TORPA-4810 file (N, C-alpha, C, O; in nm, 3 decimals):
<nodes>
NODE_1_1.767_2.814_-3.861_1.775_2.726_-3.746_1.922_2.710_-3.708_2.004_2.678_-3.794_M
NODE_2_1.957_2.729_-3.582_2.097_2.719_-3.541_2.145_2.575_-3.541_2.067_2.483_-3.520_P
NODE_3_2.273_2.558_-3.565_2.333_2.425_-3.564_2.354_2.381_-3.419_2.387_2.462_-3.333_K
NODE_4_2.334_2.251_-3.394_2.359_2.202_-3.258_2.508_2.206_-3.227_2.590_2.170_-3.312_P
NODE_5_2.543_2.249_-3.109_2.683_2.262_-3.071_2.733_2.143_-2.990_2.853_2.118_-2.983_R
NODE_6_2.640_2.069_-2.929_2.679_1.957_-2.844_2.611_1.830_-2.892_2.503_1.835_-2.952_H
NODE_7_2.672_1.718_-2.867_2.611_1.589_-2.896_2.596_1.513_-2.764_2.680_1.522_-2.675_T
NODE_8_2.489_1.440_-2.754_2.462_1.362_-2.633_2.465_1.215_-2.671_2.403_1.173_-2.768_V
NODE_9_2.536_1.139_-2.593_2.543_0.996_-2.614_2.413_0.935_-2.562_2.381_0.951_-2.444_N
NODE_10_2.340_0.866_-2.647_2.210_0.807_-2.610_2.223_0.696_-2.508_2.130_0.674_-2.431_G
NODE_11_2.334_0.627_-2.504_2.352_0.516_-2.410_2.361_0.563_-2.265_2.321_0.491_-2.174_N
NODE_12_2.413_0.681_-2.244_2.427_0.733_-2.107_2.290_0.750_-2.043_2.271_0.712_-1.927_I
NODE_13_2.195_0.805_-2.116_2.062_0.827_-2.060_1.992_0.694_-2.033_1.927_0.679_-1.930_A
NODE_14_2.004_0.597_-2.124_1.940_0.467_-2.105_2.003_0.391_-1.989_1.932_0.329_-1.910_N
NODE_15_2.134_0.395_-1.979_2.201_0.327_-1.869_2.159_0.386_-1.735_2.141_0.314_-1.637_D
NODE_16_2.144_0.516_-1.730_2.105_0.581_-1.606_1.964_0.539_-1.565_1.941_0.511_-1.448_T
NODE_17_1.872_0.535_-1.658_1.735_0.494_-1.628_1.732_0.348_-1.584_1.665_0.314_-1.487_V
NODE_18_1.804_0.262_-1.656_1.809_0.121_-1.618_1.869_0.103_-1.479_1.820_0.022_-1.400_D
NODE_19_1.973_0.177_-1.450_2.034_0.167_-1.316_1.938_0.212_-1.206_1.931_0.151_-1.100_N
NODE_20_1.866_0.320_-1.232_1.769_0.367_-1.134_1.659_0.264_-1.110_1.617_0.241_-0.996_Y
NODE_21_1.612_0.202_-1.217_1.506_0.101_-1.202_1.558_-0.020_-1.125_1.490_-0.069_-1.035_V
NODE_22_1.677_-0.068_-1.158_1.735_-0.182_-1.087_1.756_-0.151_-0.939_1.730_-0.234_-0.853_K
NODE_23_1.804_-0.031_-0.911_1.827_0.008_-0.773_1.696_0.017_-0.696_1.689_-0.024_-0.580_K
NODE_24_1.592_0.070_-0.760_1.462_0.080_-0.694_1.403_-0.057_-0.665_1.342_-0.079_-0.561_A
NODE_25_1.423_-0.151_-0.759_1.372_-0.287_-0.737_1.449_-0.356_-0.625_1.389_-0.428_-0.545_I
NODE_26_1.578_-0.336_-0.619_1.657_-0.395_-0.511_1.620_-0.336_-0.375_1.623_-0.406_-0.274_E
NODE_27_1.586_-0.208_-0.374_1.548_-0.144_-0.247_1.414_-0.192_-0.195_1.388_-0.189_-0.075_D
NODE_28_1.328_-0.236_-0.287_1.198_-0.286_-0.244_1.214_-0.426_-0.187_1.256_-0.519_-0.257_L
NODE_29_1.181_-0.440_-0.063_1.185_-0.571_0.000_1.047_-0.595_0.058_1.023_-0.574_0.177_Q
NODE_30_0.957_-0.639_-0.025_0.819_-0.656_0.014_0.804_-0.783_0.096_0.820_-0.894_0.045_V
NODE_31_0.775_-0.767_0.222_0.748_-0.879_0.311_0.868_-0.965_0.345_0.851_-1.066_0.413_G
NODE_32_0.988_-0.931_0.302_1.105_-1.013_0.331_1.168_-0.979_0.464_1.244_-1.058_0.520_D
NODE_33_1.138_-0.862_0.516_1.203_-0.816_0.638_1.120_-0.859_0.760_1.012_-0.804_0.782_D
NODE_34_1.168_-0.958_0.840_1.089_-1.002_0.955_1.085_-0.899_1.067_0.999_-0.906_1.155_P
NODE_35_1.177_-0.803_1.067_1.178_-0.703_1.173_1.078_-0.592_1.146_1.070_-0.495_1.222_S
NODE_36_1.002_-0.606_1.039_0.904_-0.504_1.004_0.796_-0.501_1.112_0.737_-0.604_1.146_E
NODE_37_0.771_-0.384_1.164_0.677_-0.373_1.276_0.538_-0.331_1.229_0.471_-0.255_1.299_S
NODE_38_0.496_-0.377_1.114_0.363_-0.343_1.064_0.258_-0.421_1.141_0.275_-0.539_1.172_A
NODE_39_0.149_-0.353_1.172_0.042_-0.416_1.247_-0.032_-0.513_1.156_-0.072_-0.476_1.045_E
NODE_40_-0.051_-0.634_1.202_-0.120_-0.736_1.124_-0.263_-0.746_1.173_-0.287_-0.758_1.293_K
NODE_41_-0.357_-0.740_1.081_-0.498_-0.751_1.115_-0.547_-0.885_1.062_-0.532_-0.911_0.943_F
NODE_42_-0.604_-0.969_1.145_-0.645_-1.103_1.097_-0.761_-1.094_0.999_-0.853_-1.015_1.016_P
NODE_43_-0.753_-1.176_0.897_-0.859_-1.183_0.798_-0.978_-1.254_0.860_-0.960_-1.359_0.921_W
NODE_44_-1.100_-1.202_0.846_-1.215_-1.265_0.911_-1.244_-1.401_0.847_-1.228_-1.421_0.727_P
NODE_45_-1.288_-1.490_0.932_-1.320_-1.625_0.885_-1.469_-1.637_0.861_-1.550_-1.576_0.932_E
NODE_46_-1.504_-1.714_0.762_-1.645_-1.738_0.733_-1.698_-1.838_0.836_-1.648_-1.950_0.847_K
NODE_47_-1.798_-1.796_0.911_-1.849_-1.881_1.017_-1.990_-1.932_0.988_-2.041_-2.016_1.063_V
NODE_48_-2.054_-1.883_0.883_-2.191_-1.922_0.854_-2.194_-2.005_0.726_-2.163_-1.955_0.618_Y
NODE_49_-2.233_-2.130_0.740_-2.246_-2.217_0.624_-2.389_-2.216_0.569_-2.412_-2.252_0.454_D
NODE_50_-2.483_-2.174_0.651_-2.623_-2.171_0.612_-2.654_-2.039_0.540_-2.588_-1.938_0.566_E
NODE_51_-2.751_-2.039_0.450_-2.792_-1.913_0.387_-2.848_-1.817_0.492_-2.907_-1.859_0.591_P
NODE_52_-2.828_-1.689_0.470_-2.869_-1.588_0.566_-2.983_-1.507_0.506_-2.978_-1.469_0.389_V
NODE_53_-3.086_-1.480_0.585_-3.198_-1.400_0.541_-3.161_-1.252_0.548_-3.091_-1.209_0.639_S
NODE_54_-3.209_-1.175_0.452_-3.178_-1.033_0.454_-3.261_-0.958_0.557_-3.246_-0.836_0.572_D
NODE_55_-3.349_-1.028_0.630_-3.424_-0.966_0.740_-3.361_-0.997_0.876_-3.413_-0.953_0.978_F
NODE_56_-3.251_-1.071_0.878_-3.189_-1.108_1.005_-3.090_-1.001_1.050_-3.041_-0.922_0.969_S
NODE_57_-3.062_-1.000_1.180_-2.964_-0.906_1.234_-2.824_-0.944_1.188_-2.788_-1.062_1.185_N
NODE_58_-2.746_-0.845_1.152_-2.609_-0.869_1.108_-2.598_-0.927_0.969_-2.500_-0.994_0.938_G
NODE_59_-2.696_-0.902_0.885_-2.698_-0.961_0.751_-2.576_-0.920_0.668_-2.511_-1.006_0.608_Y
NODE_60_-2.544_-0.791_0.665_-2.435_-0.744_0.581_-2.300_-0.790_0.633_-2.211_-0.822_0.553_F
NODE_61_-2.282_-0.795_0.764_-2.153_-0.841_0.817_-2.137_-0.992_0.799_-2.024_-1.042_0.799_S
NODE_62_-2.247_-1.065_0.784_-2.237_-1.209_0.758_-2.210_-1.236_0.610_-2.133_-1.327_0.576_K
NODE_63_-2.272_-1.159_0.522_-2.256_-1.182_0.378_-2.129_-1.118_0.323_-2.062_-1.176_0.237_C
NODE_64_-2.096_-1.001_0.373_-1.980_-0.927_0.323_-1.881_-0.909_0.437_-1.849_-0.796_0.476_F
NODE_65_-1.833_-1.020_0.491_-1.741_-1.014_0.605_-1.608_-0.951_0.566_-1.534_-0.906_0.654_Y
NODE_66_-1.575_-0.946_0.437_-1.451_-0.880_0.394_-1.466_-0.729_0.390_-1.365_-0.658_0.386_H
NODE_67_-1.589_-0.677_0.389_-1.611_-0.533_0.391_-1.640_-0.481_0.532_-1.597_-0.371_0.568_L
NODE_68_-1.711_-0.560_0.610_-1.745_-0.521_0.747_-1.661_-0.605_0.842_-1.707_-0.705_0.896_F
NODE_69_-1.537_-0.564_0.862_-1.442_-0.645_0.939_-1.483_-0.660_1.084_-1.468_-0.768_1.142_L
NODE_70_-1.534_-0.554_1.144_-1.573_-0.563_1.284_-1.724_-0.567_1.302_-1.771_-0.586_1.415_D
NODE_71_-1.802_-0.549_1.197_-1.947_-0.556_1.205_-2.012_-0.430_1.260_-2.134_-0.426_1.274_G
NODE_72_-1.934_-0.329_1.290_-1.989_-0.208_1.352_-2.073_-0.125_1.253_-2.169_-0.061_1.294_M
NODE_73_-2.038_-0.126_1.126_-2.107_-0.041_1.027_-2.231_-0.105_0.969_-2.300_-0.044_0.886_D
NODE_74_-2.262_-0.227_1.010_-2.375_-0.299_0.954_-2.506_-0.233_0.999_-2.531_-0.220_1.119_D
NODE_75_-2.587_-0.193_0.904_-2.712_-0.125_0.937_-2.816_-0.221_0.994_-2.908_-0.177_1.062_I
NODE_76_-2.802_-0.349_0.966_-2.901_-0.445_1.015_-2.877_-0.484_1.161_-2.962_-0.551_1.220_S
NODE_77_-2.765_-0.445_1.219_-2.742_-0.468_1.362_-2.821_-0.365_1.444_-2.845_-0.254_1.397_N
NODE_78_-2.859_-0.404_1.564_-2.927_-0.308_1.651_-2.826_-0.206_1.700_-2.709_-0.238_1.722_S
NODE_79_-2.872_-0.081_1.716_-2.783_0.027_1.754_-2.856_0.125_1.843_-2.979_0.129_1.845_R
NODE_80_-2.780_0.204_1.915_-2.838_0.310_1.996_-2.871_0.429_1.908_-2.799_0.457_1.811_L
NODE_81_-2.976_0.499_1.940_-3.012_0.618_1.863_-3.088_0.583_1.737_-3.139_0.472_1.721_G
NODE_82_-3.096_0.681_1.650_-3.172_0.666_1.526_-3.093_0.584_1.424_-2.972_0.597_1.412_D
NODE_83_-3.165_0.499_1.352_-3.105_0.422_1.243_-3.127_0.500_1.113_-3.240_0.537_1.082_T
NODE_84_-3.021_0.524_1.037_-3.040_0.597_0.911_-3.115_0.512_0.810_-3.125_0.390_0.824_P
NODE_85_-3.168_0.577_0.709_-3.235_0.501_0.603_-3.130_0.423_0.524_-3.011_0.456_0.527_T
NODE_86_-3.175_0.322_0.456_-3.083_0.238_0.379_-3.012_0.319_0.271_-2.895_0.296_0.243_L
NODE_87_-3.083_0.413_0.211_-3.025_0.495_0.105_-2.915_0.587_0.161_-2.809_0.600_0.101_K
NODE_88_-2.940_0.651_0.275_-2.840_0.739_0.336_-2.719_0.658_0.382_-2.605_0.703_0.369_K
NODE_89_-2.744_0.539_0.437_-2.636_0.452_0.483_-2.547_0.411_0.366_-2.425_0.415_0.376_W
NODE_90_-2.609_0.372_0.255_-2.534_0.331_0.136_-2.454_0.448_0.080_-2.338_0.431_0.043_L
NODE_91_-2.514_0.565_0.073_-2.445_0.683_0.021_-2.322_0.714_0.108_-2.216_0.748_0.056_R
NODE_92_-2.336_0.703_0.240_-2.224_0.728_0.330_-2.111_0.627_0.308_-1.995_0.665_0.301_H
NODE_93_-2.146_0.499_0.297_-2.043_0.396_0.276_-1.968_0.416_0.145_-1.846_0.399_0.138_L
NODE_94_-2.040_0.453_0.040_-1.976_0.471_-0.089_-1.885_0.593_-0.092_-1.788_0.595_-0.167_L
NODE_95_-1.916_0.694_-0.010_-1.829_0.811_-0.003_-1.708_0.788_0.084_-1.599_0.838_0.054_K
NODE_96_-1.724_0.713_0.192_-1.618_0.700_0.292_-1.512_0.598_0.252_-1.393_0.624_0.267_V
NODE_97_-1.554_0.485_0.201_-1.459_0.375_0.177_-1.475_0.322_0.035_-1.585_0.284_-0.004_D
NODE_98_-1.367_0.321_-0.041_-1.371_0.277_-0.181_-1.388_0.126_-0.196_-1.418_0.078_-0.305_R
NODE_99_-1.369_0.051_-0.088_-1.389_-0.095_-0.098_-1.533_-0.128_-0.134_-1.559_-0.225_-0.206_R
NODE_100_-1.628_-0.049_-0.084_-1.769_-0.073_-0.113_-1.801_-0.042_-0.259_-1.885_-0.109_-0.319_F
NODE_101_-1.735_0.057_-0.314_-1.756_0.092_-0.455_-1.699_-0.016_-0.546_-1.758_-0.048_-0.649_V
NODE_102_-1.586_-0.072_-0.508_-1.517_-0.169_-0.593_-1.581_-0.308_-0.589_-1.553_-0.390_-0.676_K
NODE_103_-1.666_-0.335_-0.492_-1.730_-0.466_-0.482_-1.865_-0.462_-0.554_-1.960_-0.404_-0.503_D
NODE_104_-1.875_-0.523_-0.674_-2.000_-0.514_-0.750_-2.115_-0.592_-0.686_-2.231_-0.553_-0.704_P
NODE_105_-2.087_-0.698_-0.614_-2.194_-0.775_-0.551_-2.260_-0.696_-0.439_-2.381_-0.708_-0.419_Q
NODE_106_-2.183_-0.617_-0.367_-2.240_-0.538_-0.258_-2.343_-0.440_-0.313_-2.452_-0.427_-0.258_F
NODE_107_-2.309_-0.371_-0.420_-2.400_-0.274_-0.480_-2.529_-0.343_-0.527_-2.639_-0.293_-0.504_I
NODE_108_-2.514_-0.459_-0.592_-2.631_-0.531_-0.642_-2.720_-0.580_-0.529_-2.843_-0.571_-0.539_L
NODE_109_-2.661_-0.632_-0.422_-2.740_-0.684_-0.311_-2.815_-0.572_-0.240_-2.933_-0.587_-0.208_V
NODE_110_-2.748_-0.460_-0.216_-2.815_-0.348_-0.148_-2.927_-0.292_-0.236_-3.033_-0.257_-0.185_V
NODE_111_-2.904_-0.281_-0.366_-3.009_-0.234_-0.457_-3.127_-0.330_-0.457_-3.242_-0.286_-0.458_T
NODE_112_-3.100_-0.459_-0.457_-3.205_-0.560_-0.453_-3.287_-0.548_-0.324_-3.410_-0.556_-0.328_N
NODE_113_-3.221_-0.528_-0.212_-3.292_-0.514_-0.084_-3.377_-0.388_-0.084_-3.489_-0.390_-0.034_I
NODE_114_-3.325_-0.280_-0.140_-3.403_-0.156_-0.146_-3.528_-0.175_-0.231_-3.635_-0.125_-0.196_M
NODE_115_-3.516_-0.248_-0.343_-3.631_-0.272_-0.429_-3.732_-0.364_-0.360_-3.853_-0.343_-0.373_Q
NODE_116_-3.684_-0.465_-0.288_-3.775_-0.555_-0.217_-3.851_-0.481_-0.108_-3.971_-0.503_-0.091_K
NODE_117_-3.782_-0.395_-0.034_-3.850_-0.319_0.072_-3.955_-0.225_0.015_-4.062_-0.208_0.074_K
NODE_118_-3.926_-0.164_-0.098_-4.023_-0.075_-0.161_-4.144_-0.155_-0.210_-4.257_-0.111_-0.193_K
NODE_119_-4.120_-0.271_-0.271_-4.231_-0.355_-0.319_-4.316_-0.404_-0.202_-4.439_-0.406_-0.212_A
NODE_120_-4.253_-0.443_-0.092_-4.330_-0.487_0.025_-4.413_-0.374_0.084_-4.528_-0.395_0.122_L
NODE_121_-4.356_-0.256_0.092_-4.432_-0.144_0.149_-4.548_-0.104_0.058_-4.656_-0.071_0.107_S
NODE_122_-4.527_-0.107_-0.075_-4.637_-0.075_-0.167_-4.745_-0.184_-0.164_-4.864_-0.153_-0.174_L
NODE_123_-4.705_-0.309_-0.150_-4.802_-0.418_-0.138_-4.884_-0.405_-0.011_-5.005_-0.425_-0.012_G
NODE_124_-4.818_-0.373_0.099_-4.890_-0.355_0.226_-4.984_-0.234_0.218_-5.094_-0.239_0.272_N
NODE_125_-4.943_-0.129_0.152_-5.027_-0.011_0.135_-5.151_-0.045_0.054_-5.262_-0.002_0.088_L
NODE_126_-5.134_-0.123_-0.052_-5.248_-0.164_-0.134_-5.346_-0.248_-0.053_-5.467_-0.226_-0.059_Y
NODE_127_-5.294_-0.344_0.021_-5.380_-0.430_0.101_-5.453_-0.349_0.207_-5.573_-0.368_0.227_V
NODE_128_-5.384_-0.259_0.274_-5.447_-0.180_0.380_-5.553_-0.084_0.327_-5.652_-0.058_0.396_N
NODE_129_-5.536_-0.031_0.207_-5.632_0.066_0.154_-5.743_0.003_0.072_-5.860_0.035_0.090_R
NODE_130_-5.708_-0.086_-0.019_-5.805_-0.137_-0.115_-5.876_-0.263_-0.069_-5.992_-0.285_-0.102_C
NODE_131_-5.809_-0.345_0.006_-5.867_-0.472_0.048_-5.900_-0.473_0.197_-5.901_-0.578_0.260_L
NODE_132_-5.927_-0.355_0.251_-5.951_-0.343_0.395_-6.079_-0.418_0.436_-6.082_-0.480_0.542_K
NODE_133_-6.182_-0.412_0.355_-6.310_-0.473_0.392_-6.318_-0.620_0.352_-6.407_-0.690_0.398_T
NODE_134_-6.229_-0.667_0.269_-6.234_-0.805_0.222_-6.179_-0.900_0.328_-6.077_-0.871_0.391_R
NODE_135_-6.245_-1.010_0.349_-6.201_-1.111_0.446_-6.129_-1.223_0.374_-6.125_-1.226_0.251_T
NODE_136_-6.072_-1.313_0.450_-6.000_-1.425_0.392_-6.094_-1.520_0.319_-6.058_-1.576_0.216_L
NODE_137_-6.216_-1.539_0.373_-6.315_-1.627_0.309_-6.354_-1.573_0.172_-6.366_-1.648_0.076_K
NODE_138_-6.375_-1.440_0.164_-6.411_-1.380_0.035_-6.297_-1.392_-0.065_-6.321_-1.412_-0.184_K
NODE_139_-6.175_-1.381_-0.019_-6.061_-1.392_-0.109_-6.046_-1.533_-0.161_-6.007_-1.552_-0.277_S
NODE_140_-6.075_-1.634_-0.079_-6.060_-1.773_-0.122_-6.167_-1.811_-0.223_-6.143_-1.898_-0.306_K
NODE_141_-6.285_-1.749_-0.217_-6.392_-1.781_-0.311_-6.358_-1.735_-0.453_-6.401_-1.796_-0.550_K
NODE_142_-6.281_-1.629_-0.464_-6.247_-1.574_-0.596_-6.139_-1.658_-0.653_-6.093_-1.632_-0.764_I
</nodes>
């Protein structure tokens, strides 16, 4: 193994790194510069104090106003053309914007709504097929 020919002072490397870090921190002026021409977007205000039904128009923009800032992406709003299925809409939102992925309540609420819609459709199917001939009077007697 060859002998080292040069020696390096360890303090020089540490001083250089410390100086770079201090300089970078001094250069960062987060929000201190009033001449900054960044566009400010107002945070949406909560306007609904009453509970909202998941069958009402604008449900997602009312419940998750921090995710649907303008309400345009809300599937429960009326729209022109075909409305995508809830599953396709959710898949699109999760691919396009990471805010929807990071919000655990949004995922749980949408999954809950999907399960409720499936249960309602299966219940209606059962009633329409199996209880078609049964009347309300016959049901009350049982």
